[in-house]
ZAMARGU-4260 file (C-alpha; in steps of 0.2 Angstrom, whole numbers, plus 5000, padded with zeros to 4 digits):
<rodrens>
0) 4700/5271/5119 | 4704/5262/5132 | 4696/5267/5149 | 4706/5264/5166 | 4691/5254/5171
5) 4695/5242/5159 | 4710/5240/5161 | 4708/5238/5180 | 4693/5224/5176 | 4706/5216/5164
10) 4720/5215/5179 | 4710/5209/5191 | 4704/5195/5180 | 4721/5189/5175 | 4729/5190/5192
15) 4711/5179/5198 | 4717/5166/5184 | 4734/5168/5189 | 4731/5165/5207 | 4721/5151/5203
20) 4731/5142/5192 | 4744/5145/5208 | 4735/5136/5220 | 4731/5123/5209 | 4750/5119/5209
25) 4753/5121/5226 | 4740/5113/5234 | 4748/5094/5234 | 4737/5082/5225 | 4736/5065/5227
30) 4751/5054/5219 | 4740/5039/5217 | 4726/5036/5211 | 4716/5020/5213 | 4704/5011/5199
35) 4689/5006/5210 | 4685/4987/5207 | 4673/4978/5218 | 4668/4961/5210 | 4686/4956/5204
40) 4682/4941/5194 | 4669/4950/5182 | 4683/4965/5180 | 4696/4952/5176 | 4684/4942/5163
45) 4678/4958/5154 | 4698/4963/5155 | 4701/4945/5145 | 4690/4949/5133 | 4695/4967/5129
50) 4713/4956/5126 | 4707/4943/5118 | 4696/4955/5104 | 4713/4965/5103 | 4724/4949/5100
55) 4713/4942/5086 | 4712/4958/5075 | 4732/4961/5079 | 4734/4942/5070 | 4723/4946/5056
60) 4734/4965/5053 | 4750/4955/5056 | 4745/4939/5043 | 4737/4956/5031 | 4756/4964/5034
65) 4766/4947/5031 | 4755/4946/5016 | 4757/4962/5010 | 4741/4967/5010 | 4742/4982/5021
70) 4755/4993/5022 | 4769/4994/5033 | 4765/5012/5038 | 4747/5006/5040 | 4751/4993/5050
75) 4762/5002/5061 | 4747/5016/5063 | 4736/5002/5069 | 4749/4994/5081 | 4751/5012/5090
80) 4733/5012/5093 | 4733/4996/5099 | 4750/4997/5110 | 4740/5015/5118 | 4724/5005/5123
85) 4734/4990/5130 | 4745/5000/5140 | 4729/5010/5146 | 4720/4993/5152 | 4738/4989/5160
90) 4738/5007/5172 | 4720/5001/5175 | 4725/4987/5182 | 4738/4992/5191 | 4728/5003/5201
95) 4713/4990/5204 | 4722/4983/5219 | 4714/4966/5221 | 4713/4957/5236 | 4728/4945/5241
100) 4716/4929/5234 | 4716/4938/5218 | 4736/4947/5215 | 4744/4931/5206 | 4730/4928/5196
105) 4731/4947/5192 | 4749/4950/5191 | 4750/4935/5179 | 4737/4944/5167 | 4745/4959/5169
110) 4761/4951/5162 | 4753/4943/5148 | 4746/4961/5144 | 4764/4968/5144 | 4771/4953/5136
115) 4756/4956/5122 | 4765/4975/5121 | 4782/4969/5119 | 4776/4958/5104 | 4767/4972/5095
120) 4782/4982/5096 | 4790/4966/5089 | 4777/4967/5076 | 4782/4986/5072 | 4801/4983/5070
125) 4795/4968/5057 | 4785/4982/5048 | 4801/4993/5047 | 4811/4980/5039 | 4798/4976/5027
130) 4798/4995/5022 | 4816/4997/5023 | 4820/4979/5012 | 4827/4971/5028 | 4838/4954/5025
135) 4827/4939/5027 | 4842/4933/5042 | 4834/4951/5050 | 4815/4945/5046 | 4817/4928/5054
140) 4825/4934/5068 | 4813/4947/5072 | 4796/4934/5067 | 4807/4921/5078 | 4806/4936/5093
145) 4787/4938/5088 | 4781/4921/5090 | 4791/4920/5106 | 4781/4934/5116 | 4766/4926/5107
150) 4770/4911/5116 | 4773/4918/5133 | 4760/4928/5134 | 4747/4916/5130 | 4755/4907/5144
155) 4756/4921/5156 | 4738/4923/5153 | 4736/4903/5156 | 4744/4904/5173 | 4731/4919/5177
160) 4717/4909/5173 | 4726/4893/5184 | 4728/4906/5198 | 4709/4913/5201 | 4703/4908/5217
165) 4690/4895/5220
</rodrens>
């Protein structure tokens, strides 16, 4: 048996939940999130250390893919996780709002991370070609792009280091 009191209580609870949901939707949210950094040098060093670890691990997995020690599908899963981590770091980096003295260095390092993320994307293309039995010419073209992106990423990182304020 359903009582009138139970129906009324349930209706009030549902109305409250609905009202609260609409309030959250109607109340303006701040569009920009800022990642607060007070020591820009140490923050950049920390990001750089994380990036170097990710690069080393991806290089090992990339070589494992090329040597046939890991399946293309396993490689793609690893690459997607790493790419997601890099994307998160780029987002934090963008919202850290460095002072003018650090901006050139930060922008160069952000470009290094973006280029490394592109490198990962190209290695996934190679993994798909390996899995589908692509031609040597197709694979050579992708490998050339991979090497070019890796070199560009390292160059941006080097520029970042040179652009640090004294």
